[in-house]
NUTOR-574053 format. One record per residue (C-alpha): x, y negated, z. Coordinates in steps of 0.001 Angstrom, whole numbers, padded with zeros to 6 digits, always signed. Each point is the difference from the previous one (the first is absolute). Layout:
N
XYZ
...
//
This chain:
208
+001428+011818+015372
+002208-000951+002920
+002282-003004-000292
+003124+002183+000215
-001179+002291-002791
-001060-002937-002184
+003386-001649+000469
+001703+003271-000945
-002006+000174-003238
+000858-003637-000778
+003706+000730+000609
-000148+002960-002360
-001637-002183-002654
+002656-002694+000432
+002670+002626-000605
-001865+001358-003033
-000514-003426-001561
+003618-000864+000762
+001195+003057-001894
-002250-000887-002945
+001194-003584-000442
-000969-001928+003127
-002674-002569+000882
+000204-003762+000513
-002708-001207+002406
-001001-003626+000673
-002827-001616+001967
-000466+002577+002757
-000432-002892+002441
-003268-000852-001799
-001715+003199+001157
-002194-000747+003058
+001062+002049+003009
-003634+000597+000956
-003517-000472-001323
-001739+001291-003113
+001993-000528-003189
-000169+001456-003524
+003307+000200-001876
-000575-000079-003765
+002963+001107-002151
+000104+000267-003763
+000311+003611-001133
+002758+001384-002233
+000712+003524+001239
-001211+002847+002208
+002860-000839+002398
-001528-003417+000790
-002012+001151+003059
+003118+001665+001432
+002061-003107-000756
-002410-002333+001794
-000464+002477+002867
+003751+000139+000506
+000271-003809+000129
-003016-001152+002050
+001058-000296+003666
-003446+000549+001557
-002129+003137-000349
-002138-000247-003129
-002559+002101-001848
-000073+000449-003778
-002638+000445-002639
+001915+002086-002537
-001057+001685-003215
-001055+003597+000533
+002499+001000-002713
+002852-000748+002422
-001152+002777+002327
+000473+002638-002703
+003753-000727-000286
+002242+002246+002130
+001976-001900+002662
-001400-003421-000991
-003534+000997+000985
+001171+001468+003309
+002037-003072+000889
-002927-002251-000975
-002237+001802+002500
+002638-000412+002702
-000054-003734-000732
-003786-000091+000535
-001057-000139-003634
-003696+000516-000752
-000884+001459-003435
-002410-002009-002137
-001425+000953-003392
+001124-002306-002787
-002726+000372-002585
-003151-000001+002117
-001283-001856+003066
+001350+001719+003120
-002304-001238+002755
+001461+002352+002594
+003488-001442-000386
-001314-003579-000018
-002052+000580+003148
+003080+001414+001712
+002062-003018-001091
-002651-002402+001281
-000109+001785+003342
+003764-000132+000428
+000182-003694-000846
-002819-000692+002443
+002339+001474+002640
+002726-002533-000935
+002124+002512-001891
+002286-000763-002950
-000857+001536-003362
+001749+000171-003370
-002272-000160-003053
+001242-000046-003616
-002562-002366-001561
+000742+001000-003603
-001271+003495+000765
+002383+001652-002483
+003705-000148-000740
+000941-002524-002648
+001403+001750-003067
+001816-003091-001306
+001110-001679+003239
-002469-002877-000321
-002618-000732+002630
-003349+001537-000957
-003401-001553+000784
-000704+000316+003716
-003020+001891+001311
-002406-001812+002298
-000105+002591+002789
+002958-001481+001862
-001720-003385+000352
-003230+001671+001069
+001900+001810+002772
+001554-003270+001133
-003310-001862+000003
-001791+002741+001946
+002719+000380+002644
+001604-003444+000158
+003402+001546-000741
+002774-002206-001314
+001387+000818-003458
+003750+000179-000550
+001193+000157-003632
+002985+002228-000780
+002157+000300-003130
+001932+003118-000989
+002573-000005-002807
+001988+002943-001340
-001718+002986+001606
-000994+001254-003454
+003706+000533-000710
+000163+002443+002912
-003214+001826-000888
-001620-001059-003293
-003802+000020-000274
-001474+003424-000698
+003290+001719+000863
+000677+002036+003122
+003792+000338+000320
+001824-002923+001681
+003285-001233-001456
+002650-002573+000877
-001442-003469-000605
+003320-001450-001199
-000360-003078+002214
-001943-000856+003178
-003783-000176-000019
-001371-003377+001128
-002756-000222+002607
-001273-003497+000857
-002665-000808+002614
-001919-003270-000326
-001835-001954+002678
-003195+001320+001592
-003079-001916-001214
-003345-000513+001724
-003139+001165-001815
-001404-003548+000033
+003128-001271-001765
-000349+002722-002627
-003687-000585-000728
+000029-003773+000428
-002899+000411+002394
-002282+001335-002751
-002228+002982+000751
-001294+002926-002018
+001371+000905-003419
+001471-003485-000683
+002044+000225+003209
+001235+003514-000798
+000961-001013-003535
+001846-003082+001209
+001818+002075+002615
+001147+002516-002611
+001275-002800-002248
+001957-001479+002914
+001453+003392+000913
+001015+000686-003595
+001755-003383-000178
+001879+000673+003255
+001185+003457-001092
+001130-001382-003370
+001918-002786+001749
+001822+002523+002177
+000760+002222-003001
+001577-002967-001796
+002328-000559+002976
+001541+003392-000759
//
């Protein structure tokens, strides 16, 4: 997608989100301008990939649930924002290989580490695939917190509505893999990295 076309899509999304209640964004300066990075938001709604895609200033790819691509308009816009469908309930090696290849080329990627939308707004246990991607590619991990998107499009619903008040989108600081794992290798390192990531996302969620 050309830069002009991508910027046009982002402008359209800004207008759409503005009409549906608005978005408050903080921490954009924390997103590295170059180099491999994995942004890891919590997941409340099917609009979350579009929300993050609208906000992130550099081109980014997305691993998004394959359900999103069945929704008229949302699925089309997701593809325009470089979303890659991934199966939720079974290992999707094709999608993971594609993600690893993109990160190895110093691209930015958005991965929702919970895997599914949260039905009660609380952070669900994180899946280990995001840390495995980071370890294999050396990509930095940047935690992200979303609040309020479920008011615009509740889980398991398909018709957006006015959120009532602005959605909050907060970007944390990019973290090195070695900081996440504490230098440990193998399963202990992956587990420690996931615990650190979960703590960082929770901290950002508590900031509102």
